[in-house]
N, C-alpha and C positions, 0 to 999 in steps of 0.2 A: 288768098292765103299767102303769107310770106314764107320764104325758104327757112328750113330749120333742120337741125341734125337730130338723129334718133338713136338712142342706145338702150339696151336691155340690161338691167342690173341682175347679176347672178346671185348676189348675196347682199346683206344689209350694208356691209362696209363699202362695197362698190357703189351702192345707191347713195350713201352719205358723201362719198368723195365727189360724185357727180353733182350732188346738190350743193356742196360747198363751192363748187365752181360756177354756180348759177343755173344749173339744170332744173327744169320743172318736172316734178313727179307726175306721172300719169298712170291710171289703172283702167277703170271703165271708160274714161274720157267723155262721158255723156254731157259734161258742161264745157270743159276746156276746148274740145275740138270744135264745138259750136262757136265759141268766142274767137277761136283762131280763124274760122271761116269768115266771120264778120269783121275781122282785123281789129277787134277790141283787144285781144291778147296777141302778142307777137313774140313768143319765147324763141330763143335761139337754139335751145337744146331741150328735148323731151327725154325723160328717163323712165322707162317702163319698169314698174315695180311689181308687176303681177306675179313674178316668180318668188317673192319674199314670203316667208312663213308667218303670215299674219291673218290666217283664215279660220280661226277657231273661236267658238263661243264657250267660255268656261265659267264655272262657279268659283268665286273667290273664297278665301279662307273664312271670311266673315259672313258669307252667304249672299254676296252681291253677284253681279254678272260682269264679265269682261268680254267685250265684243271686239274681235280683231278688226283692224282698219280695212282689211281687204275682204271681209265677209260681205257678200252682196246684200243689197236691200231685201231681195226676195228670200235669200237664205235666212237672214236675220228675222224677218217677219214670220217665217214658217218654223223657226226653231222652237222646239217644245219648251225649253227652259225660259225663253223670252215670252212665249205665249201664256205660260202658266203663272210666271212671277210678275211680269210687267206687261200686261196686255196693251197698255197705253202706247208702248213702243211699236208693237205689231200693228195696231190699228193706224198709227200715224204713218207707218211705212206703206201699208196697203192702200192708203188714201193718197199716196204720192204718185206722180208721173203716170206711166203706163206699165203694163206687165213686161214689155220688152225692155224698157229702160231699167226697171227694178231688177231684172236679171243681169244687167251689165253693171249698173252703178254700185259703188261700194259705200260702206258706212263712212269711211274717212273722206271720200270725195263728196258725199252728200252734205256733210257739215261744212265743207270747204267751198261749196258752190257759191257763185256770185249772184248778185241781185238780178231779177228779171225786169228791172226798170227799163222802159222802152227808150228813155233818153240815154241811159248808160250804154245800151246796145246799138244806138244810132251814132256812128262816129262823126256825123255832121252836127250833132247837138252838143250844147255846153254841158259838161259833166265833170264835177270836181273829183269824183271817184275814178274816172277814166283819165282825166287830164287835170291834175291839181291846179287850182287858180283860174280855171276857165269859167266857173259859175255853175249854177244848178238850174237847168231849164224846167225842171218839174215844179219849182216854186211858183212860177207864173203860168205854167202850162197846164195840161190836163193831168190832174193828180188824184183821180178817184181811187186808184189802187195803192197809193203811197202811205207812208207811215204817219201815225198820229202820236207815237210814243218814242222817246229817245232821239228825236230829230235835232238838227242844228241848222244854222243858216247856210251850211255848206252842203247838206245832203238830207233827203227825206225818203230814201229808198228803203224798202222792206227787205228783210232776209227771207229767202223763199223756202227754206227747209222745214218740212213737217216733223221729221225725226228730231231735229234740233230743239223743237218746242218741248217734246217729250223729255229729252235729255236735260233741258233747262229745268223743267218742273221737278224731275227726280234728283236734281243736284248732282249730275254725273261729273266725272273727271276725264280729262283727255291726257293720255299717256304719249309722250313725245321722246324721240331719240334724235340726237344731233351730234355734230362734231365734238361738243363739250360733254356728251354723255346723256343720261336719261333724266327726265324731269316730268312732273305731273302738274297740270294746270286745271283749276276748277272750271267747269264749263261756263259759269257766269263770267269768267275772266278771259276765256279763250276767244270768243267773238266780241269784237270791239265796236262800241258806238262811234258814230262818225266824228263828232266834235269838229275840230278844224282840220282833221286829217282823214277824210273819208276813204282815201286810197289805201289806208292800212286797215285791213279787215279782221285779221287774226293775230293773236299774240305769239306768232312764230318767229324764231330766230333763223338766220340764214342757214339753209341746208337742213333744217329740222324736218323730221318725218313723223307723221301720226302713226303710232303703232296700235293703239286700242282706245276704245271708249269704255270706261268702267262706271257701272251704276252701283251705288252703295246699297248695302242691305238696309231695308226699311222694316219697321215693325209689322207683324202679321196678326190678324188677317189684313190684307191690303186690297182694296178695290181701286181699279184705275181704268181710264178710257180716254179716247180722243175724239173730239167733235170738230168737223171742218165745214165752214160755210163758204161756198164759192158760186160763181156765176153759172157754171154748168156742172153736171154730175161727174164727168169723166175728164181726166188729164187737165186739170186746171189748178192754179195756185189759189191760196186762201185769201178771201176778203178778211176773214178773221177765223180763228180756231182757238180751241181750249183743250189743254191737257190737264187732267185732274187725277190725283191719287189721294185716297182717304183711308186712314186707319181708325176704325171705330171699335171701341171696347167698352162694354158696360153701358151701351146706349149713348156714349159721349165721344165726340171726335177728339182723338188724341194727337193725330198728326194729319196735316193737310199740305199737299204740294200742288201748286196751281201755276200754270204759265199760259201765255197767249201767243198766237202767231198771226201773221198777216197784218199786224197793226204796229209793229215795232221795227226799228232799224236793226235790231237783234231779237232773237226769241225773248219774249218779255215775261220775266218772273213777276208774280203778283203777290208780294209779301203782305200787303194790306188786306187782301182777300183771305190769305191764309190765317193771319192773326185774328180776323173776325170769326173764323170757324173753330179754331182750337179751343177746347173746353166747353163747347156748346153741344146741345142735342140736335140731331138732324131734323129739319122742319122746312116747310115751304117758305115761311117767313125768314128763316135764317139764310136760305139760298139767295133770296131776293135782296136781303140787306147786304150780304157779302158781295154779291155781284155789282152792287152800286159803287163799290170801291175799285172796280176793275179798271176804270178809265181815268183814275186820278193822275193828274199831270199831263193829260192829253193836250196836244196842240194841233187840232185839225186844220186842214187847208180848205180851199174854196170848194173842191169837189168831193172831199172824203169826210165831211162832217157826219154823215150817216154812220160811220164806223164807231163813233162813240156809243151810240145806243145799241148798235149791232153787237159790239163787244160785250156789253153788259148782258144782253139777252143770251148770247152764246155761252158765256161763263155760267149764268144761272141755269140754263138748260142742261149743261154737262154736270153741274153739281147735283142736280136732281136725278140724272141718270145714274151717276156713280154712287150717289148717296142712297139710291134705292127708293126714291119717293116720286119718280116720274109719273 
């Protein structure tokens, strides 16, 4: 680990001033500290923001939820408002990491976490995300766990967050505060596909701080859930996952929100699946037909071709569970 300075922000203004000067915000530190140990990250200054007032889960005026950036994963998952209105978020969080990490890690940190690609974390390997222009060792290396959607010739690493898949499905928004004031970014635009600049992962401006993630109000009744497929049952990242929310009224699907994880360079919204569902009556044949569209545009590599079929099966299974026809 390289030398760094450490400061604790007593208020938001102090945090933003430190961030403007290039300081890196840290709360739970469950990802950043690991990357510093491995010398993947080498920040000169860490800014402890755990004292900021960003620890509440509140109902918005329109009936959505606003989750403070410093609310822990465990607190968010256990929150009664979250569990009753958007169980897909609670389930995604509870299937993440370990109990100890969920107690430490925050919502803001969770969506900011960097890829678990082994080549990214191995400083001896070529990685455009870590060292732009060096190449991508995963393209010709062992790429079983890598992305099949949203990839480029510069990067095929997956985004590891489970909660981010639920937020993507629900079309959440990220609230930001920076030197130039407040702004809100749709979740779909917050996490960036690699393209030719994989080192730029979020739509953050210099010194900006995540203050909250807001989930909009959706029609009721709403059924939702999260399904994760992984190599082992405990503390493992997804090979693929599916976040589904359905509003059914009068026997017809009126609203469908679907996203996948473990297969994209960012949490992958599935509009083709959603469009196939809306206006239809739930049925086994409908789930199967909709799921066939889940892997449209996939570009599998040598070792992860199985993910195409696995994604379809995972989406179909979760549609059946949430749709009540399992």
